[in-house]
C-alpha positions as CSV (number, residue, x, y, z in Angstrom):
1,X,22.5,-29.5,-23.4
2,X,19.8,-27.7,-21.3
3,X,17.8,-25.6,-23.7
4,X,16.9,-22.8,-21.2
5,X,20.6,-22.4,-20.2
6,X,21.8,-22.4,-23.8
7,X,19.2,-19.9,-25.0
8,X,19.8,-17.5,-22.1
9,X,23.6,-17.7,-22.5
10,X,23.4,-17.0,-26.3
11,X,20.9,-14.2,-26.2
12,X,21.7,-12.1,-23.1
13,X,25.2,-11.0,-24.2
14,X,24.1,-10.7,-27.9
15,X,21.2,-8.3,-26.9
16,X,23.6,-6.3,-24.6
17,X,25.8,-5.6,-27.6
18,X,22.8,-4.5,-29.7
19,X,20.9,-2.5,-27.1
20,X,22.7,0.4,-25.4
21,X,20.0,0.7,-22.7
22,X,20.2,-3.0,-21.8
23,X,24.0,-2.9,-21.8
24,X,24.0,0.0,-19.5
25,X,21.5,-1.4,-17.0
26,X,23.4,-4.7,-17.0
27,X,26.7,-3.0,-16.2
28,X,25.1,-0.8,-13.5
29,X,23.5,-3.9,-11.9
30,X,26.7,-5.8,-12.0
31,X,28.7,-2.9,-10.5
32,X,26.2,-2.5,-7.7
33,X,26.2,-6.2,-6.9
34,X,30.0,-6.2,-7.0
35,X,30.2,-3.1,-4.8
36,X,27.6,-4.6,-2.4
37,X,29.7,-7.8,-2.0
38,X,32.9,-5.8,-1.3
39,X,31.2,-3.5,1.2
40,X,29.5,-6.3,3.0
41,X,32.6,-8.4,3.3
42,X,34.7,-5.5,4.5
43,X,32.0,-4.4,6.9
44,X,31.6,-7.8,8.4
45,X,35.3,-8.4,8.6
46,X,36.2,-5.1,10.2
47,X,33.2,-5.1,12.5
48,X,34.0,-8.6,13.8
49,X,37.7,-7.8,13.8
50,X,37.1,-4.9,16.2
51,X,34.8,-6.9,18.4
52,X,37.2,-9.8,18.6
53,X,40.3,-7.7,19.4
54,X,38.6,-5.5,22.0
55,X,36.9,-8.6,23.6
56,X,40.2,-10.3,23.7
57,X,41.7,-7.4,25.6
58,X,38.8,-7.2,28.1
59,X,38.9,-10.9,28.7
60,X,42.5,-10.8,29.7
61,X,43.4,-7.4,30.9
62,X,41.5,-7.9,34.2
63,X,39.1,-10.3,35.7
64,X,35.5,-9.7,34.5
65,X,34.4,-10.2,38.1
66,X,36.3,-9.2,41.2
67,X,35.6,-10.4,44.8
68,X,37.1,-8.3,47.5
69,X,37.2,-8.5,51.3
70,X,34.7,-6.5,53.3
71,X,36.7,-7.1,56.5
72,X,40.4,-6.5,56.8
73,X,41.0,-9.7,58.8
74,X,39.0,-11.9,56.4
75,X,41.5,-13.4,53.9
76,X,39.9,-14.9,50.8
77,X,42.6,-17.6,50.6
78,X,41.4,-19.1,53.9
79,X,37.9,-19.6,52.5
80,X,38.8,-22.8,50.6
81,X,35.2,-23.5,49.7
82,X,35.0,-20.2,47.8
83,X,37.4,-21.1,45.0
84,X,36.0,-24.6,44.8
85,X,32.4,-23.3,44.5
86,X,33.3,-20.7,41.9
87,X,34.7,-23.3,39.5
88,X,31.3,-25.0,39.5
89,X,29.9,-22.0,37.6
90,X,30.0,-22.2,33.8
91,X,32.2,-19.8,31.7
92,X,34.8,-19.4,34.4
93,X,38.4,-19.8,33.0
94,X,40.7,-18.7,35.8
95,X,40.6,-17.4,39.4
96,X,43.6,-15.4,40.4
97,X,44.4,-13.6,43.7
98,X,45.4,-9.9,43.7
99,X,46.1,-7.1,46.1
100,X,45.9,-3.4,44.9
101,X,47.4,-0.5,46.8
102,X,47.5,3.3,46.1
103,X,51.1,4.5,45.5
104,X,52.8,7.8,44.7
105,X,55.7,8.2,42.4
106,X,57.9,11.2,41.7
107,X,58.3,12.1,38.0
108,X,62.0,12.0,37.0
109,X,61.4,14.7,34.4
110,X,59.3,17.3,36.0
111,X,59.6,16.2,39.7
112,X,55.8,16.2,39.8
113,X,54.1,13.7,42.2
114,X,51.8,11.3,40.4
115,X,49.3,8.7,41.8
116,X,49.0,5.2,40.6
117,X,47.7,1.8,41.7
118,X,50.2,-0.9,42.4
119,X,48.6,-4.2,41.4
120,X,50.1,-7.2,43.2
121,X,49.7,-10.5,41.4
122,X,50.9,-14.1,41.9
123,X,53.1,-16.3,39.7
124,X,50.1,-18.1,38.3
125,X,48.3,-14.9,37.3
126,X,46.6,-15.1,33.9
127,X,49.5,-16.0,31.5
128,X,47.7,-14.6,28.5
129,X,48.1,-11.1,29.9
130,X,51.9,-11.3,29.6
131,X,51.7,-13.0,26.2
132,X,49.3,-10.4,24.7
133,X,50.4,-7.2,26.3
134,X,54.1,-7.4,27.1
135,X,55.8,-5.2,24.5
136,X,59.3,-4.7,25.8
137,X,61.2,-7.4,27.7
138,X,61.5,-11.2,27.2
139,X,58.6,-13.0,28.7
140,X,60.6,-15.6,30.8
141,X,63.1,-13.0,32.1
142,X,60.4,-10.5,33.0
143,X,58.4,-13.0,34.9
144,X,61.5,-14.3,36.7
145,X,62.5,-10.7,37.8
146,X,58.9,-9.8,38.6
147,X,58.3,-12.7,41.0
148,X,61.8,-13.3,42.5
149,X,63.2,-9.8,42.6
150,X,62.1,-6.1,42.9
151,X,61.0,-5.8,39.3
152,X,57.8,-4.1,38.2
153,X,55.9,-3.6,35.0
154,X,54.9,-0.2,33.7
155,X,52.7,0.7,30.8
156,X,54.6,2.0,27.8
157,X,52.7,5.3,28.1
158,X,53.5,5.8,31.8
159,X,57.2,4.9,31.2
160,X,57.4,7.7,28.6
161,X,55.7,10.2,30.8
162,X,58.0,9.3,33.8
163,X,61.1,9.2,31.7
164,X,61.8,5.6,32.5
165,X,62.9,2.5,30.5
166,X,64.0,-1.1,31.1
167,X,66.4,-1.2,34.0
168,X,65.5,2.2,35.4
169,X,65.1,2.4,39.2
170,X,62.1,4.0,40.8
171,X,61.0,4.8,44.3
172,X,57.4,3.7,45.0
173,X,55.6,5.1,48.0
174,X,52.9,2.8,49.3
175,X,50.0,4.5,51.1
176,X,48.7,2.9,54.4
177,X,46.7,3.7,57.5
178,X,47.8,2.9,61.0
179,X,45.6,3.7,64.0
180,X,43.6,6.0,61.7
181,X,46.6,8.0,60.6
182,X,48.0,7.9,57.0
183,X,51.6,7.1,56.3
184,X,53.9,5.9,53.5
185,X,56.3,3.0,53.1
186,X,58.9,3.7,50.4
187,X,60.6,1.0,48.4
188,X,63.0,1.0,45.5
189,X,62.1,-1.0,42.5
190,X,63.4,-1.3,38.9
191,X,61.5,-1.6,35.6
192,X,61.8,-5.1,34.2
193,X,59.3,-4.8,31.4
194,X,56.7,-2.6,29.6
195,X,53.2,-3.5,28.7
196,X,50.7,-1.9,26.4
197,X,47.0,-2.8,26.4
198,X,45.9,0.4,24.5
199,X,43.1,0.7,27.1
200,X,43.7,4.1,28.8
201,X,41.6,3.1,31.8
202,X,44.2,0.5,32.6
203,X,47.4,1.8,31.1
204,X,47.2,5.2,32.8
205,X,46.6,3.7,36.3
206,X,48.3,0.4,37.0
207,X,51.8,-0.6,38.0
208,X,52.2,-4.4,38.2
209,X,54.4,-6.2,40.7
210,X,54.7,-9.2,43.0
211,X,51.8,-9.5,45.5
212,X,54.4,-10.5,48.2
213,X,55.6,-6.9,48.4
214,X,52.2,-5.5,49.4
215,X,51.6,-8.5,51.7
216,X,54.9,-7.8,53.5
217,X,54.1,-4.1,53.9
218,X,50.6,-4.8,55.0
219,X,51.9,-7.1,57.7
220,X,54.5,-4.6,58.9
221,X,52.0,-1.7,58.9
222,X,49.5,-3.7,61.0
223,X,52.0,-5.5,63.2
224,X,50.8,-8.8,61.9
225,X,52.6,-12.1,62.6
226,X,54.0,-13.1,59.3
227,X,53.5,-16.8,60.0
228,X,49.8,-16.2,60.6
229,X,48.8,-13.8,57.8
230,X,51.6,-13.8,55.2
231,X,49.1,-14.9,52.6
232,X,46.6,-12.0,53.1
233,X,44.7,-11.1,49.9
234,X,42.6,-8.1,49.0
235,X,40.5,-10.3,46.6
236,X,40.4,-12.6,43.6
237,X,39.8,-11.9,39.9
238,X,37.5,-14.2,38.0
239,X,38.3,-14.5,34.3
240,X,35.4,-15.6,32.1
241,X,35.2,-17.0,28.6
242,X,32.6,-14.4,27.6
243,X,31.9,-10.7,28.5
244,X,28.2,-10.7,27.7
245,X,26.2,-8.8,30.2
246,X,23.7,-11.6,30.9
247,X,26.4,-14.2,31.8
248,X,28.5,-11.8,34.0
249,X,25.4,-10.6,35.9
250,X,24.1,-14.1,36.3
251,X,27.4,-15.3,37.9
252,X,27.6,-12.1,40.0
253,X,24.1,-12.8,41.5
254,X,25.0,-16.3,42.4
255,X,28.1,-15.2,44.2
256,X,26.3,-12.4,45.9
257,X,23.6,-14.8,47.2
258,X,26.2,-17.0,48.9
259,X,29.0,-14.7,50.0
260,X,27.5,-11.2,50.2
261,X,28.1,-11.0,54.0
262,X,31.9,-11.3,53.7
263,X,32.8,-10.2,50.2
264,X,32.1,-7.4,47.8
265,X,31.4,-8.5,44.2
266,X,32.0,-6.2,41.3
267,X,31.9,-6.6,37.5
268,X,33.6,-4.7,34.6
269,X,30.1,-3.1,34.1
270,X,30.5,-1.5,37.5
271,X,33.9,0.0,36.5
272,X,35.2,2.3,33.8
273,X,35.0,-0.3,31.1
274,X,31.3,0.0,30.6
275,X,31.8,2.6,27.8
276,X,34.1,0.2,25.9
277,X,31.5,-2.6,26.2
278,X,28.8,-0.2,24.9
279,X,31.1,0.8,22.1
280,X,31.5,-2.9,21.1
281,X,27.7,-3.2,20.8
282,X,27.7,-0.3,18.3
283,X,29.5,-2.5,15.8
284,X,26.5,-4.9,15.6
285,X,24.2,-1.9,14.7
286,X,26.7,-0.6,12.1
287,X,27.0,-4.1,10.5
288,X,23.2,-4.4,10.4
289,X,22.5,-0.9,9.0
290,X,25.2,-1.0,6.3
291,X,24.2,-4.4,5.1
292,X,20.5,-3.4,5.0
293,X,21.4,-0.5,2.8
294,X,23.3,-2.9,0.5
295,X,20.4,-5.3,0.4
296,X,17.8,-2.6,-0.4
297,X,20.1,-1.1,-3.1
298,X,20.6,-4.5,-4.7
299,X,16.9,-5.4,-4.5
300,X,15.7,-2.2,-6.3
301,X,18.4,-2.4,-8.9
302,X,17.5,-6.0,-9.8
303,X,13.9,-5.0,-10.0
304,X,14.7,-2.2,-12.5
305,X,17.0,-4.5,-14.4
306,X,14.3,-7.2,-14.7
307,X,11.6,-4.8,-15.9
308,X,13.9,-3.4,-18.6
309,X,14.9,-7.0,-19.5
310,X,11.2,-7.9,-19.8
311,X,10.6,-4.9,-22.1
312,X,13.6,-5.8,-24.2
313,X,12.7,-9.4,-24.5
314,X,8.9,-9.1,-24.7
315,X,8.9,-10.0,-28.5
316,X,11.0,-13.0,-27.8
317,X,8.6,-14.1,-25.1
318,X,5.7,-13.9,-27.7
319,X,7.6,-15.9,-30.3
320,X,8.5,-18.6,-27.7
321,X,4.9,-18.9,-26.6
322,X,3.7,-19.1,-30.2
323,X,6.2,-21.9,-30.9
324,X,4.7,-23.8,-28.0
325,X,7.1,-22.9,-25.1
326,X,5.4,-23.2,-21.8
327,X,5.5,-20.4,-19.2
328,X,7.7,-22.7,-17.1
329,X,10.4,-22.8,-19.8
330,X,10.3,-19.0,-20.3
331,X,10.4,-18.6,-16.6
332,X,13.6,-20.7,-16.4
333,X,15.2,-18.6,-19.1
334,X,14.8,-15.4,-17.1
335,X,16.1,-17.1,-14.0
336,X,19.2,-18.2,-16.0
337,X,19.5,-14.6,-17.2
338,X,20.0,-13.4,-13.6
339,X,22.5,-16.2,-13.0
340,X,24.5,-15.1,-16.1
341,X,24.5,-11.5,-14.8
342,X,25.4,-12.6,-11.2
343,X,28.4,-14.8,-11.8
344,X,31.0,-12.1,-12.9
345,X,30.3,-9.6,-10.0
346,X,30.3,-12.4,-7.4
347,X,33.7,-13.5,-8.5
348,X,35.1,-10.0,-8.9
349,X,33.6,-8.7,-5.7
350,X,34.8,-11.6,-3.6
351,X,38.3,-11.4,-5.1
352,X,38.6,-7.7,-4.4
353,X,37.2,-7.9,-0.9
354,X,39.3,-10.9,0.2
355,X,42.5,-9.5,-1.3
356,X,42.0,-6.2,0.4
357,X,41.4,-7.8,3.8
358,X,44.3,-10.2,3.3
359,X,46.7,-7.2,2.5
360,X,45.3,-5.2,5.5
361,X,45.8,-8.2,7.8
362,X,49.4,-8.7,6.6
363,X,50.6,-5.1,6.1
364,X,48.2,-3.1,8.3
365,X,48.4,-0.1,5.9
366,X,45.2,1.4,7.4
367,X,46.1,2.9,10.8
368,X,43.9,4.4,13.6
369,X,44.2,6.6,16.6
370,X,45.0,4.2,19.4
371,X,43.5,6.5,22.1
372,X,40.1,6.7,20.4
373,X,39.9,3.1,19.0
374,X,42.0,1.1,21.5
375,X,44.0,-0.3,18.7
376,X,46.5,1.4,16.3
377,X,45.4,-0.4,13.1
378,X,42.1,-1.5,11.4
379,X,41.7,-5.1,12.6
380,X,40.1,-7.6,10.2
381,X,38.7,-11.0,10.8
382,X,38.4,-13.3,7.8
383,X,35.9,-16.1,8.2
384,X,34.6,-18.3,5.4
385,X,31.2,-18.6,7.1
386,X,30.2,-15.0,6.9
387,X,31.6,-14.7,3.4
388,X,29.4,-17.6,2.3
389,X,26.5,-16.0,4.1
390,X,27.0,-12.7,2.3
391,X,27.2,-14.4,-1.1
392,X,24.2,-16.6,-0.4
393,X,22.2,-13.6,0.8
394,X,23.0,-11.6,-2.4
395,X,22.2,-14.6,-4.6
396,X,18.9,-15.3,-2.9
397,X,17.8,-11.7,-3.0
398,X,18.5,-11.5,-6.8
399,X,17.1,-14.9,-7.5
400,X,13.9,-14.6,-5.5
401,X,13.3,-11.1,-6.9
402,X,13.4,-12.4,-10.5
403,X,11.6,-15.6,-9.6
404,X,8.5,-14.0,-8.2
405,X,8.4,-11.1,-10.6
406,X,8.8,-13.2,-13.7
407,X,6.2,-15.7,-12.5
408,X,3.5,-13.1,-12.3
409,X,4.5,-11.0,-15.3
410,X,5.4,-13.7,-17.9
411,X,2.1,-15.6,-17.3
412,X,0.1,-12.5,-18.1
413,X,1.8,-11.6,-21.4
414,X,-0.4,-12.6,-24.4
415,X,1.6,-14.1,-27.3
416,X,-0.1,-12.0,-30.1
417,X,0.3,-8.7,-28.3
418,X,3.9,-9.4,-27.3
419,X,4.8,-10.2,-31.0
420,X,3.3,-7.0,-32.2
421,X,5.0,-4.9,-29.4
422,X,7.5,-2.4,-30.6
């Protein structure tokens, strides 16, 4: 058996039972390490959980880049090279056409007139939007009614404010200009489904329907030959695989360079989602600050523990040196001391942290204000990589602190003085 390991195992717990001071500092050190593990795991998990769920919403709620017509007679769909060129750029997942139009709806409850945006989409529109955000209505039935009938999607919040539900009929008034004069085209729709993104900037504004309705009204209002311009689009949405500022701006610049004469290019940073993106970045700062506090606390506590341990064991150091033990052997004993102290809090801390996160992920007992946090529960993201990173970091901090401290202190302790030390 390894002498250093055997000696450290037998003496550390025996001395803790005899010395109240050593027992107290060991318990404090273990509790701080255990608490630090729990806090770090929960901080990483909740921080990355928030980032993941909000990014997922922003990646699928709307295109991260929109390209719209500058000229009313310039339909994007006719520019076949545009779509082909766009897919040459990296990070582009989907390109979907859309047509947005201002509409006015009369509130069934208060009879107040409210303004919304009718967003016309095509059948192949980003399917993840329906999978993630449709909360009332069966997916296949909703899509069938949406694209083959006069069905529309409302946000759950808007449906409550308007007093509408699945199957409710609603008159939508589309706003157009003809010869410089404004006018409305009214059409009766019915609610075939409700969505909920928890992003007020979207939920409070958009009604979703078939793009063919707006195209038809556009043609009639402009006396356009349907055979010639039935596929007129306002623009296309580009869905990316990342919402990082650098990637989005880089793609925007490339599109601008080639198509700026005919099209207007906007990003989510140009719209009302900029605050949400900035809010996501705060999580990186919070994770860093909290874990730095944990690291500093653990570091100073291990230093105090080691100094008290040296004082408690100084006579033993003298006896070992007198018996011929080299500094390297004594040095290993103290390293094994910290390993003996570390193992219990690492096991307990990881167990408590992982169990807590597992329960929160399953039962969602910690809730949030959806309006403020864009989600109604505390999201968690369990990942073995960052759990290993946290444990390795705590271990290296404790181990390196004892390693360098013991190397300099033990070498300078004279055997005779240490034996006489009381």
